[in-house]
N, C-alpha and C positions, 0 to 999 in steps of 0.2 A: 318364601316360596312356599308352594303347597307341600304337604306331607307325602312320603312315598305312597301311602294309600289312595290318597286323593289323585296322585298323578295315574296310579294304576286303574282308577274308575274313570278318570278324565280321557286316557290315551287307549285304553283297552289292551296293555300290555301287561307282561308279568313283572311281580315286583322284584325279581332278580335282574330283569333289564333295566327297571328304574333305577335301582341301587347301583348297578354298574355304570349307568350314565352320569349319576351325580358324583360317583368317585372319580370319573374321568374328568368332570368339570372341575372338581376340587383339585385334582392334580395339576390341571392347567391355570389355576388362580381365578377361574371365572365365578366359581361358587365357593363359599365358605360354610363348612359344615361344623357346627357346635354341638357337641354331645349334650343330649337332654333338651335342646332348644330347637334344633331343626336346621335347615338349609337356607342359606341367605345369599343373594347376588351380592359378589364381592365388590366393594368399593375400590378405587385405584389404590395401588399398594402404597403404604407409607413408607417414608425415606428418612434414614438416618445417616449423618456425615460419619463416615469412618475416620477421617483425620480429626485430631484433637480429641476432647473429652466432651462430648455435648451432653447437656441436661435434658432428658426424655420429656420432662414436663414442660419444658420451653418449647421444644420441637413440636409437641402436640398442639400447644396453644397457637404457634405461629401458623399452623394449618387451619386454625379455626376449630380444632377440636377441645373437648373437655377432658382433662387428665384427672385420673383417680387412681387410687393404690390400695392394695390390701396386703396387710402385714401377716405373713404366714409364720415367720420365725424370728424372733429377737432375742438372743441369750449369749451368756458368757460360755466359753468352751476352753479346753486345754488342748494346746496344738500338738500334734505328732510330728514326726520327722519331715514329711513332704511338705506340710503347711509351714512349718517353721523355716524351711528352706525357701518358700515362696514369699514369706514375709519379712526374711532376713532377721530372724529373731531366735532366741534359745528355744530348744525342745522343752516342752512343759510349760511354756509361757501361757499366759491368759490372753484370749482374744475374744471379740465380739463377732458372732455369726448373725447375720440377717438374710432373710429370705423375702423377697417384695414382688408381687405382681402387679405391673403396671398397665393400666387400661386406657384406651382412647374411646370416648362415648361408650363405655361399658363393656367393650371388646378387649379382651385380653392380648397384649401385643409383646410383652416382655416379662420374662422372670429374671430378676436381678438377685443373684446368689453371692453375697459378699461377706468377706472377712476383713476386719478392721484391727490395726494395732491401737489398742485403747491408750498407750502411752502418748500417742500422737493425736488422739480425738477422744479425750477423757469422757466427754458428755454424750456420747454417740447413742448409748441406751436409753438417754432421758429423753429423745427427740421423738416427736410424733410424725412419723414417716408417712401419714396421710396427709399432712399439709406441707411438708418440706420433703424433698429428695435427698437421699443420702449423698448424691453429687453436690447439691447445693450447699449442704451441711459442711461436708467436707472440704468444699473450696474455699468456705469461709474460714474454717478454723486451722487448717493445713493446706494452704495455697500449692497447687499442683506446679511443680518446676519440671517434670518429667514424666512420661508415659510410655509404656511399651504394650502393644497389642498385637492380636492376630485373630483370623476369621476362619472358621471351617465349617463344613456342612455336616450335621449330625442328624440322628434320630432322637427324639427326646425320650427320657426315662418315662416309666409308666406314670409316677407322681407329677411330672412336669408337664405331660400331656393331659393330665386331668386338669391341672390348674389353668392350662391355656385353652382347655375346651377343643382339642384337635384330637384326630385318629392316632393310633399307636404308630403307624408308619409314615405319618406326614414328615416330610423334611423339614428340618429347621436349621437357622443360621446360629452359630455360636461364636460370640466375642469373648476373648480372655484379655483380660487387661490389668496390669500392675501400674500404680501411680506413686510418684514420689514428692515429697515437700522437702524443703531446705534442712529438716530434721532427720529424713529418713524416708523408708518406704511405708507408705500409710495404709494402702489396702490393696487386696487381689479380689477380682470379681469376675463372675461367669455371667454375661447376658444373653439369654437365650430368647430367639425371635422365631415365631412361625413362619416358615419360608413362603407360604402362599399370602400372607398378610404384609410382609414387610421386604424391604429391601436396603442394602447399604451403599451409600455414594462416596465418591471421592472426587474433589475438584476444588477450584479456586472459586 
């Protein structure tokens, strides 16, 4: 779309009026505003199945889109009490922490913030997650036999809004998920979606 300055010249209105109109259109999901790049007419919202444990790369390809991923963080950490409880392991145990931004046709649509029990997925850190998703890898090495998840509406943290290229007040959808294999709890993950670009579906 034209820049705010171009709209001011074209329409003969103030920049404040143009800015407010674009913000309202973004809130309605008609326009997508990406910091540093500009405003774009929004495509139809992408959908993700809330039932089961879908692989986002497969979903994107099924829609005819191109999946890509940016690895923000991949490192070993020592877990504190809360994380140890989430992963059902001892306090002070080593875990692997990964943060990955998934994109559809170069548009960021999900931040995957995951902690993994390395005992159940020992080669996790050796993977190239630009070519395979954590979901695919974990499904191969520790097949899922159970999952627990819930969804809530949230506002992204500043670092998350920067990675997604959204405004600080844009609403987001957050899915929290824990998955188990026969050997125990494999991972806990936060999946953050921009609310104006994504929706979650349930059904048969």
